[in-house]
C-alpha positions in Angstrom: -31.4 -41.2 -52.8 -30.9 -38.5 -50.2 -30.9 -39.8 -46.6 -33.6 -38.3 -44.4 -33.9 -38.2 -40.6 -36.7 -37.0 -38.4 -35.2 -35.1 -35.5 -36.7 -33.1 -32.6 -35.2 -29.6 -32.0 -35.6 -28.5 -28.4 -35.0 -24.8 -28.7 -34.4 -22.4 -25.7 -37.0 -19.6 -25.7 -36.9 -16.4 -23.7 -38.6 -13.1 -24.4 -38.1 -10.0 -22.3 -38.7 -10.8 -18.6 -40.6 -14.0 -19.1 -39.3 -17.3 -17.7 -37.3 -19.3 -20.2 -38.6 -22.6 -21.6 -37.9 -25.1 -24.3 -40.0 -25.4 -27.4 -40.0 -28.6 -29.5 -40.0 -28.6 -33.3 -40.1 -31.7 -35.4 -38.0 -31.5 -38.6 -37.2 -33.9 -41.5 -33.5 -33.2 -42.2 -30.6 -34.4 -44.3 -28.1 -35.6 -41.6 -25.3 -33.9 -43.5 -27.0 -30.5 -43.1 -25.8 -28.3 -40.3 -27.5 -27.4 -37.0 -27.8 -23.8 -38.2 -29.7 -25.1 -41.3 -32.3 -26.6 -38.9 -32.6 -23.5 -36.8 -33.1 -21.4 -39.9 -35.8 -23.8 -41.2 -37.6 -23.5 -37.8 -37.5 -19.7 -38.2 -38.6 -19.8 -41.9 -41.4 -22.4 -41.7 -42.4 -22.9 -38.0 -41.9 -19.7 -36.0 -40.8 -16.3 -37.3 -40.4 -14.9 -33.8 -37.4 -17.1 -33.1 -34.3 -14.9 -32.5 -30.8 -16.1 -33.3 -27.6 -14.7 -34.7 -25.9 -15.8 -37.9 -24.1 -14.4 -41.0 -21.5 -16.0 -43.1 -22.3 -19.7 -43.0 -18.7 -20.8 -43.4 -17.1 -20.3 -39.9 -15.6 -16.9 -40.6 -17.8 -14.5 -38.7 -18.3 -16.4 -35.5 -21.9 -15.2 -35.2 -23.7 -18.5 -34.9 -22.2 -19.9 -31.7 -24.7 -21.8 -29.6 -24.7 -24.6 -27.0 -25.8 -27.8 -28.8 -26.7 -30.8 -26.6 -24.6 -29.3 -23.8 -21.5 -28.5 -25.9 -20.4 -25.1 -27.4 -20.6 -25.3 -31.2 -20.3 -23.1 -34.2 -23.6 -24.2 -35.6 -22.8 -23.4 -39.3 -20.1 -26.1 -39.4 -21.7 -28.7 -37.0 -23.3 -31.5 -39.0 -26.6 -32.8 -37.6 -25.3 -36.4 -37.7 -22.5 -35.3 -35.4 -24.8 -34.4 -32.5 -27.7 -36.8 -32.8 -28.9 -40.1 -34.3 -31.9 -40.7 -36.5 -35.0 -39.8 -34.5 -32.9 -38.2 -31.8 -33.1 -34.8 -30.1 -31.0 -31.7 -30.6 -31.2 -29.3 -27.7 -30.1 -25.8 -28.8 -29.4 -23.1 -26.2 -27.8 -19.7 -26.2 -24.1 -19.5 -25.2 -23.5 -19.5 -21.5 -21.9 -16.6 -19.5 -23.4 -13.9 -21.6 -26.7 -12.0 -21.0 -29.5 -13.4 -23.2 -31.1 -10.8 -25.4 -33.8 -13.0 -26.8 -34.0 -16.8 -27.4 -30.6 -17.9 -28.8 -29.1 -14.4 -29.2 -26.7 -13.1 -26.5 -25.2 -9.7 -25.7 -21.5 -9.8 -26.5 -20.8 -6.1 -26.3 -18.6 -6.4 -23.1 -16.6 -9.2 -24.7 -16.0 -7.1 -27.8 -14.9 -4.1 -25.7 -12.4 -6.3 -23.9 -11.1 -7.6 -27.2 -10.7 -4.1 -28.5 -8.6 -3.2 -25.5 -5.9 -5.7 -26.5 -6.2 -5.6 -30.3 -5.1 -2.2 -31.4 -1.6 -2.1 -29.9 1.8 -1.6 -31.6 2.7 -4.5 -33.8 6.2 -5.9 -33.9 8.0 -4.8 -37.1 8.8 -6.9 -40.1 12.5 -6.6 -41.0 13.4 -5.4 -44.5 15.5 -7.3 -47.0 18.4 -9.2 -45.5 21.8 -9.7 -47.2 20.4 -12.2 -49.6 17.6 -9.9 -50.7 14.8 -11.9 -49.0 12.2 -10.6 -46.6 12.5 -12.1 -43.1 9.4 -12.2 -40.9 10.1 -12.0 -37.1 8.9 -15.0 -35.1 6.5 -12.8 -33.1 4.8 -11.6 -36.3 4.1 -15.2 -37.3 2.4 -15.6 -33.9 0.4 -12.5 -34.6 -0.8 -13.8 -37.9 -1.7 -17.1 -36.3 -3.9 -15.5 -33.8 -5.8 -13.8 -36.6 -7.6 -17.1 -36.8 -9.6 -16.1 -33.8 -13.1 -15.2 -35.1 -14.3 -13.8 -31.7 -17.1 -16.2 -31.6 -17.2 -16.3 -27.8 -17.4 -20.1 -27.5 -14.4 -20.2 -25.2 -16.1 -17.7 -22.8 -19.2 -19.8 -22.8 -17.3 -23.0 -22.0 -15.1 -21.5 -19.3 -16.0 -22.5 -15.8 -14.3 -19.4 -14.3 -16.4 -17.1 -16.5 -19.4 -18.8 -15.1 -18.6 -17.8 -11.5 -16.5 -14.6 -12.0 -18.1 -12.0 -14.3 -15.1 -9.7 -14.1 -12.7 -12.4 -15.4 -11.6 -11.0 -18.8 -11.7 -14.4 -20.4 -9.7 -16.8 -22.6 -10.0 -15.0 -26.0 -8.9 -11.7 -24.5 -6.0 -13.2 -22.7 -5.0 -15.1 -25.8 -5.0 -11.8 -27.7 -2.8 -10.2 -25.1 -0.3 -13.2 -25.4 0.6 -12.4 -29.0 3.6 -10.4 -30.2 4.5 -7.3 -28.3 1.2 -6.6 -26.7 2.5 -6.7 -23.1 4.8 -3.7 -24.0 1.7 -1.7 -23.6 1.3 -0.8 -19.9 -2.5 -0.8 -20.1 -2.5 -4.4 -21.5 0.0 -5.6 -19.0 -2.0 -4.1 -16.1 -5.2 -5.7 -17.4 -3.7 -9.3 -17.7 -1.5 -9.1 -14.6 -4.4 -8.8 -12.3 -6.7 -10.8 -10.0 -9.3 -11.2 -12.8 -6.7 -11.6 -15.6 -4.2 -14.4 -16.4 -4.0 -15.5 -12.7 -7.8 -16.2 -12.4 -7.6 -19.1 -15.0 -7.7 -22.6 -13.4 -6.2 -24.3 -16.5 -9.3 -26.4 -17.3 -8.6 -26.1 -21.0 -12.3 -26.2 -21.8 -11.7 -23.1 -23.9 -9.2 -24.9 -26.2 -11.5 -27.9 -26.5 -14.4 -25.9 -28.1 -12.3 -23.3 -30.1 -13.4 -23.8 -33.8 -10.2 -22.1 -35.0 -7.6 -24.0 -33.0 -6.3 -20.9 -31.4 -5.7 -22.9 -28.2 -6.4 -20.1 -25.7 -5.7 -22.4 -22.7 -2.0 -22.9 -23.8 -1.7 -19.2 -24.6 -2.9 -18.2 -21.1 -0.2 -20.4 -19.6 2.4 -18.9 -21.9 1.1 -15.4 -21.1 1.8 -16.1 -17.4 5.4 -16.8 -18.2 5.7 -13.5 -20.2 4.1 -11.6 -17.3 6.6 -13.0 -14.8 9.4 -12.1 -17.2 8.1 -8.5 -17.4 7.9 -8.4 -13.6 11.5 -9.6 -13.2 12.8 -7.1 -15.8 11.0 -4.3 -14.1 12.4 -5.4 -10.7 15.9 -5.4 -12.0 15.6 -2.3 -14.1 16.1 -4.2 -17.4 14.5 -2.5 -20.4 
């Protein structure tokens, strides 16, 4: 027999210039369903005016990031039993540190623009066959492939205490993108991250790494990025190419 829970969804609502409020919806759910399933059911059967973002349903697109009971979550992979108990409450809010478009949907255009600024840079080369006839992949290329796990969901920005107080801070995901491979060889990227609102603004809270659904570990990458920036500074000072 399928287990059923009755839970209360407290959903953040905001339209245009109205004051935000929370609206309650009672749902009978299977606790192994995901939070996004509950939100979709509210839209389908309770209120068609509810606005939220979603797409793939399997943690690939990053579209369904929300704050669930105070913690940033990718709602398509967050089981209901993970965030509440039978008869409990699930508070669903839009991600923090982004402008709210409507209800649970936020404007991420500035974030995407910053990501673009560090993405399309020269990629370190993969060497051709070595003496044994095997292809060897450079270490930096492996790092580049690993960062492809970043799904640009924005959860790290939402969780970041610095992004909450400094809108010009370029943010964990962008800095993690700049840390990979040979990105710092591009003067524009180096100038962006070696700035007041770049890598040096981070306070090493590691909240970004805690909520990252893809285990990119942006907090560690920012610390490593600082080392690379200092190395570039020293090379430039001593005229080393």
